[in-house]
C-alpha positions as YAML, in Angstrom:
chain: A
units: angstrom
residues:
- id: 1
  name: UNK
  ca: [158.64, 85.05, 53.83]
- id: 2
  name: UNK
  ca: [158.52, 86.67, 51.40]
- id: 3
  name: UNK
  ca: [160.36, 90.35, 50.21]
- id: 4
  name: UNK
  ca: [159.84, 92.64, 47.15]
- id: 5
  name: UNK
  ca: [163.25, 94.88, 46.21]
- id: 6
  name: UNK
  ca: [161.52, 97.92, 43.69]
- id: 7
  name: UNK
  ca: [163.55, 100.00, 40.91]
- id: 8
  name: UNK
  ca: [166.36, 98.62, 40.48]
- id: 9
  name: UNK
  ca: [168.23, 100.26, 38.01]
- id: 10
  name: UNK
  ca: [170.46, 97.27, 36.77]
- id: 11
  name: UNK
  ca: [168.39, 94.27, 36.01]
- id: 12
  name: UNK
  ca: [170.27, 91.11, 38.08]
- id: 13
  name: UNK
  ca: [171.76, 88.02, 37.12]
- id: 14
  name: UNK
  ca: [169.17, 85.62, 39.58]
- id: 15
  name: UNK
  ca: [171.24, 82.84, 38.79]
- id: 16
  name: UNK
  ca: [173.88, 84.62, 41.30]
- id: 17
  name: UNK
  ca: [171.82, 86.48, 43.00]
- id: 18
  name: UNK
  ca: [169.88, 83.37, 43.99]
- id: 19
  name: UNK
  ca: [173.48, 81.62, 44.86]
- id: 20
  name: UNK
  ca: [174.66, 84.18, 47.00]
- id: 21
  name: UNK
  ca: [170.99, 83.51, 49.12]
- id: 22
  name: UNK
  ca: [171.06, 80.26, 49.37]
- id: 23
  name: UNK
  ca: [174.60, 79.88, 50.06]
- id: 24
  name: UNK
  ca: [172.73, 81.21, 53.53]
- id: 25
  name: UNK
  ca: [169.34, 79.40, 53.34]
- id: 26
  name: UNK
  ca: [169.43, 76.86, 51.38]
- id: 27
  name: UNK
  ca: [165.41, 76.43, 50.44]
- id: 28
  name: UNK
  ca: [165.74, 80.67, 48.92]
- id: 29
  name: UNK
  ca: [164.05, 81.16, 45.56]
- id: 30
  name: UNK
  ca: [164.01, 84.48, 43.54]
- id: 31
  name: UNK
  ca: [163.10, 85.68, 40.89]
- id: 32
  name: UNK
  ca: [162.76, 89.42, 38.75]
- id: 33
  name: UNK
  ca: [159.46, 90.87, 37.88]
- id: 34
  name: UNK
  ca: [161.07, 91.99, 34.37]
- id: 35
  name: UNK
  ca: [157.77, 94.45, 34.76]
- id: 36
  name: UNK
  ca: [158.01, 96.40, 37.51]
- id: 37
  name: UNK
  ca: [162.18, 96.29, 37.36]
- id: 38
  name: UNK
  ca: [162.04, 94.43, 41.08]
- id: 39
  name: UNK
  ca: [163.08, 90.87, 42.59]
- id: 40
  name: UNK
  ca: [160.58, 88.94, 44.70]
- id: 41
  name: UNK
  ca: [162.60, 86.65, 47.16]
- id: 42
  name: UNK
  ca: [161.29, 84.03, 49.61]
- id: 43
  name: UNK
  ca: [163.72, 82.88, 52.55]
- id: 44
  name: UNK
  ca: [163.88, 83.29, 55.37]
- id: 45
  name: UNK
  ca: [166.35, 85.33, 55.75]
- id: 46
  name: UNK
  ca: [165.88, 89.40, 57.26]
- id: 47
  name: UNK
  ca: [166.15, 92.76, 55.52]
- id: 48
  name: UNK
  ca: [169.50, 92.86, 56.64]
- id: 49
  name: UNK
  ca: [170.89, 89.61, 55.88]
- id: 50
  name: UNK
  ca: [169.32, 89.83, 52.45]
- id: 51
  name: UNK
  ca: [170.77, 93.46, 51.43]
- id: 52
  name: UNK
  ca: [174.58, 91.74, 52.56]
- id: 53
  name: UNK
  ca: [174.03, 88.68, 50.08]
- id: 54
  name: UNK
  ca: [172.42, 90.88, 47.44]
- id: 55
  name: UNK
  ca: [175.57, 93.09, 47.69]
- id: 56
  name: UNK
  ca: [177.89, 90.01, 47.16]
- id: 57
  name: UNK
  ca: [176.05, 89.39, 44.33]
- id: 58
  name: UNK
  ca: [176.35, 92.89, 42.36]
- id: 59
  name: UNK
  ca: [173.02, 94.28, 43.19]
- id: 60
  name: UNK
  ca: [173.91, 96.86, 46.32]
- id: 61
  name: UNK
  ca: [170.73, 97.51, 47.83]
- id: 62
  name: UNK
  ca: [170.17, 99.25, 51.58]
- id: 63
  name: UNK
  ca: [168.32, 97.34, 54.14]
- id: 64
  name: UNK
  ca: [165.47, 99.14, 54.02]
- id: 65
  name: UNK
  ca: [164.86, 98.64, 50.03]
- id: 66
  name: UNK
  ca: [164.31, 94.87, 51.07]
- id: 67
  name: UNK
  ca: [160.84, 95.43, 51.61]
- id: 68
  name: UNK
  ca: [158.38, 92.25, 53.68]
- id: 69
  name: UNK
  ca: [155.23, 90.89, 51.58]
- id: 70
  name: UNK
  ca: [152.18, 90.02, 53.30]
- id: 71
  name: UNK
  ca: [152.13, 86.61, 53.71]
- id: 72
  name: UNK
  ca: [149.98, 84.40, 50.65]
- id: 73
  name: UNK
  ca: [149.61, 81.06, 52.30]
- id: 74
  name: UNK
  ca: [146.68, 79.52, 53.40]
- id: 75
  name: UNK
  ca: [148.47, 76.62, 55.48]
- id: 76
  name: UNK
  ca: [146.81, 74.08, 53.55]
- id: 77
  name: UNK
  ca: [149.54, 71.23, 53.32]
- id: 78
  name: UNK
  ca: [150.59, 72.42, 57.19]
- id: 79
  name: UNK
  ca: [154.05, 74.82, 56.77]
...
């Protein structure tokens, strides 16, 4: 699933965020969109788990800030 967390008050340490998420979901991926000041996440975790992991990585957000994004999967790879 893909998620976006917008309007972050500070630039997060993406490596630290990714490390916190991959402890719970080894396939998780994270990047930071500087133009929108938002994190983009791909993970099997739910919003509450993401918020808890981010808090542990020094990025306190509420689960309500973790917005699930529509899938962009075409299904072509079978995944």
